[in-house]
N, C-alpha and C positions, 0 to 999 in steps of 0.2 A: 715421249707420249704423242700419239696421233690427235690433230685436233681436224677443225673444221673453219672455213672461211665464211664471210656472208658473201652473197652475189645480188646484183640488183636485177629487177623483171628484164629489163632491158637486156643486161649482158648474158641472162640466161636466152633470150629472144633470138641476140646477136649470136650465140654459141654456135661454132663450125666445129664438125667434127664427131667424133661418136660422144656421145653422154649418157649416162643414164637420168633418168629423171623419175623421183620415186614421190607418188603420193600417200602419205599417210595420215589423211581425213578417213571419216567412216566410210564404209562402201556405198551408203543411201546417196551421200555426198557426191561423192567420186563419179558415180552413174549419171547424177543431174546435172556435172558437166566437169571435166579436167582438162589439162592441157594435153595440147597434142603429144603423143609418144610416151605421154607417163603411166607408169605402171602402178599400180595399188600395191602399197606395202604394210604389213599388218604382221601381228605375233605367229600368224598361221604361215604365211611365207617366206618370214624373215630368214629362216636357216638356210632355206633354198637360193634366196637370193645371193647371200652371200658365199653359198658355194659356187653360183654358175655365172656370179659378174666375174671377168677380171680383176685382180686388184690396181690394174694401172687405168681402170675406165674410170673418168671423171661423175661423180654421183653428186645431183643436186637433189634435196630432199624440200618436198613444198608441202606443206599443212596450209589451214584456214587463214592466219595470219602474219607467220613469219616467226611463232614464238614457240611453237612445240617442236618445230623442225630443226630447233639451235640444240636440242635434247637427243632429238634423234640422230643427227649427223655425227654430233660428237659419239654415240654408241656404233654408227655406220664405221667411223673413223678409226674406232678403237678394235676392230674386226680386219684392219689392215690396206682399209684402200688408200693410195695416195693421195686422191684429192676430191674432199670432201665439202659441198657448199650447201648452207642454209640460205632459201630465198629469201630476202626480207619482202616483206608485206606479203606473203603466202600467195594463195590461188584470189584472194580476193583484189590484190593488187594488179596480178595477173589479167583476170577478167576484165580491169577495166580498159586496158589497151591491146588487147592480144585476143585472137581466136581462141573458142573454147568448143572441144568436144564433148558430146553426150553417149550414152549407149545406147 
């Protein structure tokens, strides 16, 4: 059974190579600030994400505080992705130490 791993904010910041960062927070929160290169992911675009993202691309799931992202990461892992992470501390932890982009 596919599962996900936990990853720290620092490890995500240091990630080299291709990675898909998906933000599962609500659209307003995403617009108000998100991680660079993060894409919003919700029920409306989930199927498209699964179809269009190579299964060998590492996926980092980001939510508010790193709780909801664990369940979402599990669901994504079950879609056949090889490497899936839930970012501990979520966007709130990222925002304290790293750059944030707004719409």
